[in-house]
C-alpha positions in Angstrom: 89.2 -0.4 -43.2 88.9 0.8 -39.6 90.0 4.2 -38.5 93.1 4.6 -36.4 92.5 5.4 -32.7 93.1 9.1 -31.9 95.7 8.1 -29.2 97.8 6.3 -31.8 97.8 9.3 -34.1 98.9 11.5 -31.2 101.7 9.1 -30.3 102.9 9.1 -33.9 102.7 12.9 -34.3 104.3 13.7 -30.9 106.9 10.9 -31.2 107.9 12.2 -34.7 108.1 15.8 -33.6 110.3 15.1 -30.5 112.4 12.6 -32.5 113.1 15.2 -35.2 114.0 17.9 -32.6 116.3 15.6 -30.7 118.0 14.3 -33.8 118.5 17.9 -35.0 120.2 18.8 -31.7 122.4 15.7 -31.7 123.5 16.3 -35.3 124.2 20.0 -34.5 126.3 19.0 -31.5 128.3 16.4 -33.4 129.0 18.7 -36.4 129.9 22.0 -34.6 133.2 23.6 -35.5 136.2 22.8 -33.4 138.2 25.9 -34.1 135.9 28.5 -32.5 136.8 27.8 -28.9 140.2 29.4 -28.8 140.7 32.4 -26.6 140.4 35.5 -28.8 143.8 37.1 -29.5 142.6 40.4 -27.9 141.9 38.4 -24.6 145.2 36.4 -24.6 146.2 35.5 -21.1 149.5 37.1 -19.7 152.3 34.7 -18.6 151.7 35.5 -14.9 147.9 34.7 -15.1 148.4 31.4 -16.9 149.9 29.4 -14.0 146.8 27.5 -13.2 146.3 26.3 -16.8 149.7 25.8 -18.4 153.4 25.5 -17.5 155.9 25.8 -20.3 159.4 24.5 -19.8 162.6 25.4 -21.7 165.5 23.0 -21.1 163.9 21.8 -17.9 163.3 25.3 -16.4 159.9 27.0 -16.3 159.5 29.7 -19.0 158.4 32.2 -16.4 161.6 31.8 -14.4 163.8 32.0 -17.5 162.0 35.1 -18.8 162.2 36.7 -15.3 165.9 36.1 -15.1 166.5 37.5 -18.6 167.9 34.3 -20.0 165.5 34.3 -22.9 166.4 36.7 -25.7 164.3 37.8 -28.6 166.2 38.3 -31.8 164.8 40.7 -34.3 166.6 42.6 -37.1 170.0 41.3 -36.1 169.9 42.5 -32.5 168.7 40.6 -29.5 166.8 41.9 -26.5 165.8 40.2 -23.3 162.2 38.9 -23.5 160.0 40.3 -20.7 157.0 38.6 -19.1 154.6 41.2 -20.3 155.4 40.3 -23.9 154.5 36.6 -23.5 150.8 35.7 -23.8 148.8 32.5 -24.2 145.7 31.5 -26.1 143.8 28.5 -24.9 141.6 26.0 -26.7 138.6 25.7 -24.5 136.8 23.1 -26.7 137.2 20.3 -24.2 135.8 22.4 -21.3 132.8 23.5 -23.4 132.1 20.0 -24.6 132.3 18.6 -21.0 129.8 21.3 -19.8 127.4 20.1 -22.6 127.4 16.4 -21.6 124.3 16.6 -19.4 122.4 18.4 -22.2 123.6 15.8 -24.7 122.6 12.9 -22.4 119.1 14.5 -21.9 118.7 15.1 -25.6 119.7 11.5 -26.4 117.3 10.2 -23.7 114.4 12.3 -25.1 115.2 11.1 -28.6 115.1 7.5 -27.4 111.8 8.1 -25.6 110.4 9.8 -28.7 111.4 6.9 -30.9 109.7 4.5 -28.5 106.5 6.7 -28.6 106.7 6.7 -32.4 107.1 3.0 -32.5 104.2 2.3 -30.1 102.0 4.7 -32.1 102.9 3.1 -35.4 102.2 -0.4 -34.0 98.9 0.7 -32.6 98.0 2.5 -35.9 98.8 -0.6 -38.0 96.8 -2.9 -35.7 93.8 -0.6 -35.7 94.0 -0.2 -39.5 93.9 -4.0 -40.0 90.7 -4.2 -38.0 89.7 -6.2 -35.0 91.5 -9.5 -34.4 89.5 -12.6 -35.2 
């Protein structure tokens, strides 16, 4: 039985290593938690600072206008008080933005995984051919 060429062994080892790293990163990306991207409660955005990300409407009117005019009442313990803008805050789910920012890394990881798989395949084919011996 002939010995495998050293270049084939290197291709198998490098291809396997890079394929495992790429596969691990892709699996980690696909299995990450979806509930960790919410704005922390302590950093909730005030109503006045949320204009560029969200508009809330109540009966066709913007919540900010309704709160500013005193039309929205907060009822607690059998008495109602006007809701003020400083008491309204928003928490945002930023998962879509974070995932969109990761797309280039994901594409690069997938491409390197494909290249590693090709190297592994080439190395295995060369290894098998050299193990069989010279062609007759």
